[in-house]
LOFIMAR-884756 format. One record per atom (N, C-alpha, C, O): residue number from 1; x, y, z; chain; atom name. Coordinates in Angstrom, 1 decimal, padded with zeros to 4 digits. Layout:
<sites>
> resi:xx:yy:zz:chain:name
> NUM:X:Y:Z:A:CA
...
</sites>
This chain:
<sites>
> resi:xx:yy:zz:chain:name
> 1:000.8:-001.2:000.0:A:N
> 1:000.0:000.0:000.0:A:CA
> 1:000.9:001.2:000.0:A:C
> 1:001.9:001.3:000.7:A:O
> 2:000.5:002.2:-000.8:A:N
> 2:001.3:003.4:-000.9:A:CA
> 2:000.9:004.5:000.2:A:C
> 2:-000.1:004.2:000.9:A:O
> 3:001.6:005.6:000.2:A:N
> 3:001.3:006.6:001.1:A:CA
> 3:-000.1:007.1:001.1:A:C
> 3:-000.8:007.2:002.1:A:O
> 4:-000.6:007.4:-000.2:A:N
> 4:-002.0:007.9:-000.3:A:CA
> 4:-003.0:006.9:000.1:A:C
> 4:-004.1:007.2:000.7:A:O
> 5:-002.7:005.6:-000.2:A:N
> 5:-003.7:004.6:000.2:A:CA
> 5:-003.8:004.5:001.7:A:C
> 5:-004.9:004.4:002.2:A:O
> 6:-002.6:004.6:002.4:A:N
> 6:-002.6:004.5:003.8:A:CA
> 6:-003.4:005.7:004.4:A:C
> 6:-004.2:005.6:005.4:A:O
> 7:-003.2:006.9:003.8:A:N
> 7:-003.8:008.1:004.3:A:CA
> 7:-005.3:008.0:004.1:A:C
> 7:-006.1:008.4:005.0:A:O
> 8:-005.8:007.5:003.0:A:N
> 8:-007.2:007.4:002.7:A:CA
> 8:-007.8:006.4:003.7:A:C
> 8:-008.9:006.6:004.2:A:O
> 9:-007.1:005.3:004.0:A:N
> 9:-007.6:004.3:004.9:A:CA
> 9:-007.7:004.8:006.3:A:C
> 9:-008.7:004.6:007.0:A:O
> 10:-006.7:005.5:006.8:A:N
> 10:-006.7:006.1:008.1:A:CA
> 10:-007.9:007.1:008.3:A:C
> 10:-008.6:007.1:009.3:A:O
> 11:-008.0:007.9:007.2:A:N
> 11:-009.1:008.9:007.3:A:CA
> 11:-010.5:008.2:007.3:A:C
> 11:-011.3:008.6:008.1:A:O
> 12:-010.7:007.2:006.5:A:N
> 12:-011.9:006.5:006.5:A:CA
> 12:-012.2:005.8:007.8:A:C
> 12:-013.4:005.8:008.3:A:O
> 13:-011.2:005.2:008.4:A:N
> 13:-011.4:004.6:009.7:A:CA
> 13:-011.8:005.6:010.8:A:C
> 13:-012.7:005.4:011.5:A:O
> 14:-011.1:006.8:010.8:A:N
> 14:-011.5:007.8:011.8:A:CA
> 14:-012.9:008.3:011.5:A:C
> 14:-013.6:008.5:012.5:A:O
> 15:-013.3:008.6:010.3:A:N
> 15:-014.6:009.1:010.0:A:CA
> 15:-015.7:008.0:010.3:A:C
> 15:-016.7:008.4:010.9:A:O
> 16:-015.4:006.8:010.1:A:N
> 16:-016.4:005.7:010.4:A:CA
> 16:-016.5:005.6:011.9:A:C
> 16:-017.7:005.6:012.4:A:O
> 17:-015.4:005.7:012.7:A:N
> 17:-015.5:005.6:014.1:A:CA
> 17:-016.3:006.8:014.7:A:C
> 17:-017.1:006.7:015.6:A:O
> 18:-016.0:008.0:014.1:A:N
> 18:-016.7:009.2:014.5:A:CA
> 18:-018.2:009.1:014.2:A:C
> 18:-019.1:009.5:015.1:A:O
> 19:-018.5:008.6:013.1:A:N
> 19:-020.0:008.4:012.7:A:CA
> 19:-020.7:007.5:013.6:A:C
> 19:-021.8:007.7:014.0:A:O
> 20:-020.1:006.3:013.9:A:N
> 20:-020.7:005.4:014.9:A:CA
> 20:-021.0:006.1:016.2:A:C
> 20:-022.1:005.9:016.8:A:O
> 21:-020.0:006.8:016.7:A:N
> 21:-020.2:007.6:018.0:A:CA
> 21:-021.3:008.6:017.9:A:C
> 21:-022.1:008.7:018.8:A:O
> 22:-021.3:009.3:016.8:A:N
> 22:-022.4:010.3:016.6:A:CA
> 22:-023.8:009.7:016.5:A:C
> 22:-024.7:010.3:017.0:A:O
> 23:-023.9:008.5:016.0:A:N
> 23:-025.2:007.8:015.9:A:CA
> 23:-025.5:007.1:017.2:A:C
> 23:-026.6:006.5:017.3:A:O
> 24:-024.6:007.1:018.2:A:N
> 24:-024.9:006.5:019.5:A:CA
> 24:-024.7:005.0:019.4:A:C
> 24:-025.3:004.3:020.3:A:O
> 25:-024.0:004.5:018.5:A:N
> 25:-023.7:003.0:018.3:A:CA
> 25:-022.4:002.7:018.8:A:C
> 25:-021.5:003.5:018.8:A:O
> 26:-022.2:001.5:019.3:A:N
> 26:-020.8:001.1:019.7:A:CA
> 26:-019.9:001.0:018.5:A:C
> 26:-020.3:000.5:017.4:A:O
> 27:-018.7:001.5:018.7:A:N
> 27:-017.7:001.5:017.6:A:CA
> 27:-017.2:000.0:017.5:A:C
> 27:-016.7:-000.5:018.5:A:O
> 28:-017.2:-000.5:016.3:A:N
> 28:-016.7:-001.9:016.1:A:CA
> 28:-015.2:-002.0:016.3:A:C
> 28:-014.5:-000.9:016.4:A:O
> 29:-014.7:-003.2:016.5:A:N
> 29:-013.3:-003.4:016.7:A:CA
> 29:-012.5:-002.9:015.5:A:C
> 29:-013.0:-002.7:014.4:A:O
> 30:-011.2:-002.7:015.7:A:N
> 30:-010.4:-002.1:014.6:A:CA
> 30:-010.3:-003.0:013.3:A:C
> 30:-010.3:-002.4:012.2:A:O
> 31:-010.4:-004.3:013.4:A:N
> 31:-010.4:-005.1:012.3:A:CA
> 31:-011.7:-004.9:011.4:A:C
> 31:-011.6:-004.8:010.2:A:O
> 32:-012.8:-004.8:012.1:A:N
> 32:-014.1:-004.5:011.4:A:CA
> 32:-014.0:-003.1:010.7:A:C
> 32:-014.5:-003.0:009.6:A:O
> 33:-013.5:-002.1:011.5:A:N
> 33:-013.4:-000.8:010.9:A:CA
> 33:-012.5:-000.8:009.7:A:C
> 33:-012.8:-000.1:008.7:A:O
> 34:-011.4:-001.5:009.8:A:N
> 34:-010.5:-001.6:008.6:A:CA
> 34:-011.2:-002.2:007.4:A:C
> 34:-011.0:-001.7:006.3:A:O
> 35:-012.0:-003.3:007.6:A:N
> 35:-012.7:-003.9:006.5:A:CA
> 35:-013.7:-002.9:005.9:A:C
> 35:-013.8:-002.8:004.7:A:O
> 36:-014.5:-002.3:006.8:A:N
> 36:-015.5:-001.3:006.3:A:CA
> 36:-014.8:-000.2:005.5:A:C
> 36:-015.3:000.3:004.5:A:O
> 37:-013.7:000.3:006.1:A:N
> 37:-013.0:001.4:005.4:A:CA
> 37:-012.5:001.0:004.0:A:C
> 37:-012.5:001.7:003.1:A:O
> 38:-012.0:-000.2:004.0:A:N
> 38:-011.5:-000.8:002.7:A:CA
> 38:-012.6:-000.8:001.6:A:C
> 38:-012.4:-000.5:000.5:A:O
> 39:-013.8:-001.2:002.1:A:N
> 39:-015.0:-001.3:001.2:A:CA
> 39:-015.4:000.1:000.7:A:C
> 39:-015.7:000.4:-000.5:A:O
> 40:-015.4:001.1:001.7:A:N
> 40:-015.8:002.5:001.3:A:CA
> 40:-014.8:003.0:000.3:A:C
> 40:-015.1:003.7:-000.6:A:O
> 41:-013.5:002.8:000.6:A:N
> 41:-012.4:003.3:-000.3:A:CA
> 41:-012.6:002.7:-001.7:A:C
> 41:-012.5:003.4:-002.7:A:O
> 42:-012.8:001.4:-001.8:A:N
> 42:-013.0:000.7:-003.1:A:CA
> 42:-014.2:001.3:-003.9:A:C
> 42:-014.1:001.6:-005.0:A:O
> 43:-015.3:001.5:-003.1:A:N
> 43:-016.5:002.1:-003.8:A:CA
> 43:-016.2:003.5:-004.2:A:C
> 43:-016.6:003.9:-005.3:A:O
> 44:-015.5:004.3:-003.4:A:N
> 44:-015.2:005.7:-003.7:A:CA
> 44:-014.3:005.8:-004.9:A:C
> 44:-014.5:006.6:-005.8:A:O
> 45:-013.3:004.9:-005.0:A:N
> 45:-012.4:004.9:-006.2:A:CA
> 45:-013.2:004.5:-007.5:A:C
> 45:-013.0:005.1:-008.5:A:O
> 46:-014.1:003.6:-007.4:A:N
> 46:-014.9:003.2:-008.5:A:CA
> 46:-015.8:004.4:-009.0:A:C
> 46:-015.9:004.7:-010.2:A:O
> 47:-016.4:005.1:-008.0:A:N
> 47:-017.2:006.2:-008.3:A:CA
> 47:-016.3:007.4:-008.9:A:C
> 47:-016.8:008.0:-009.9:A:O
> 48:-015.2:007.6:-008.4:A:N
> 48:-014.3:008.6:-008.9:A:CA
> 48:-013.8:008.4:-010.3:A:C
> 48:-013.7:009.3:-011.1:A:O
> 49:-013.6:007.1:-010.6:A:N
> 49:-013.2:006.8:-012.0:A:CA
> 49:-014.3:007.1:-013.0:A:C
> 49:-014.1:007.6:-014.1:A:O
> 50:-015.6:006.9:-012.6:A:N
> 50:-016.7:007.2:-013.4:A:CA
> 50:-017.1:008.7:-013.5:A:C
> 50:-017.4:009.2:-014.5:A:O
> 51:-017.0:009.3:-012.4:A:N
> 51:-017.4:010.7:-012.3:A:CA
> 51:-016.3:011.8:-012.4:A:C
> 51:-016.6:012.9:-012.7:A:O
> 52:-015.1:011.4:-012.1:A:N
> 52:-014.0:012.4:-012.1:A:CA
> 52:-013.9:013.2:-010.9:A:C
> 52:-013.1:014.1:-010.8:A:O
> 53:-014.7:012.8:-009.8:A:N
> 53:-014.6:013.5:-008.6:A:CA
> 53:-013.4:013.1:-007.7:A:C
> 53:-012.8:012.1:-008.1:A:O
> 54:-013.1:013.8:-006.7:A:N
> 54:-012.1:013.5:-005.8:A:CA
> 54:-012.4:012.4:-004.9:A:C
> 54:-013.5:012.3:-004.3:A:O
> 55:-011.5:011.4:-004.7:A:N
> 55:-011.8:010.2:-003.9:A:CA
> 55:-012.1:010.6:-002.4:A:C
> 55:-013.0:010.1:-001.8:A:O
> 56:-011.3:011.5:-001.9:A:N
> 56:-011.5:011.9:-000.5:A:CA
> 56:-012.9:012.5:-000.2:A:C
> 56:-013.5:012.2:000.7:A:O
> 57:-013.3:013.4:-001.1:A:N
> 57:-014.6:014.0:-001.0:A:CA
> 57:-015.7:013.0:-001.1:A:C
> 57:-016.8:013.1:-000.4:A:O
> 58:-015.5:012.0:-002.0:A:N
> 58:-016.5:010.9:-002.1:A:CA
> 58:-016.6:010.1:-000.8:A:C
> 58:-017.7:009.7:-000.3:A:O
> 59:-015.4:009.8:-000.2:A:N
> 59:-015.4:009.0:001.0:A:CA
> 59:-016.1:009.8:002.1:A:C
> 59:-017.0:009.2:002.8:A:O
> 60:-015.9:011.1:002.2:A:N
> 60:-016.6:011.9:003.2:A:CA
> 60:-018.1:011.9:003.0:A:C
> 60:-018.9:011.7:004.0:A:O
> 61:-018.5:012.0:001.8:A:N
> 61:-019.9:012.0:001.5:A:CA
> 61:-020.6:010.6:001.8:A:C
> 61:-021.7:010.6:002.4:A:O
> 62:-019.9:009.6:001.5:A:N
> 62:-020.4:008.2:001.7:A:CA
> 62:-020.6:008.0:003.2:A:C
> 62:-021.6:007.4:003.6:A:O
> 63:-019.6:008.4:004.0:A:N
> 63:-019.7:008.1:005.4:A:CA
> 63:-020.8:009.1:006.1:A:C
> 63:-021.5:008.7:007.0:A:O
> 64:-020.9:010.3:005.6:A:N
> 64:-021.9:011.2:006.1:A:CA
> 64:-023.3:010.7:005.8:A:C
> 64:-024.2:011.0:006.5:A:O
> 65:-023.4:009.9:004.7:A:N
> 65:-024.7:009.4:004.3:A:CA
> 65:-025.2:008.2:005.1:A:C
> 65:-026.3:007.7:004.9:A:O
> 66:-024.3:007.6:005.9:A:N
> 66:-024.7:006.4:006.7:A:CA
> 66:-026.0:006.7:007.5:A:C
> 66:-026.0:007.8:008.1:A:O
> 67:-026.9:005.9:007.5:A:N
> 67:-028.1:006.1:008.2:A:CA
> 67:-028.1:005.4:009.5:A:C
> 67:-027.4:004.4:009.7:A:O
> 68:-028.9:005.9:010.4:A:N
> 68:-029.0:005.3:011.8:A:CA
> 68:-029.5:003.9:011.7:A:C
> 68:-030.5:003.6:011.0:A:O
> 69:-028.9:003.0:012.4:A:N
> 69:-029.1:001.6:012.5:A:CA
> 69:-030.3:001.1:011.9:A:C
> 69:-030.6:-000.1:012.0:A:O
</sites>
């Protein structure tokens, strides 16, 4: 994994953890958060290739759109 990949994953993990806390849900273990972050990043990259948007902004939008339980 390269520098940008690592940074995107770290950001996604932090945002997911924050979102769980904000929704009042227990934060999953780090392995689960890593898996979820990986999926979010993969989806964001796929969307970015099609739309030309920035991957980081797509990740932020995707996590912000998570709905309550």
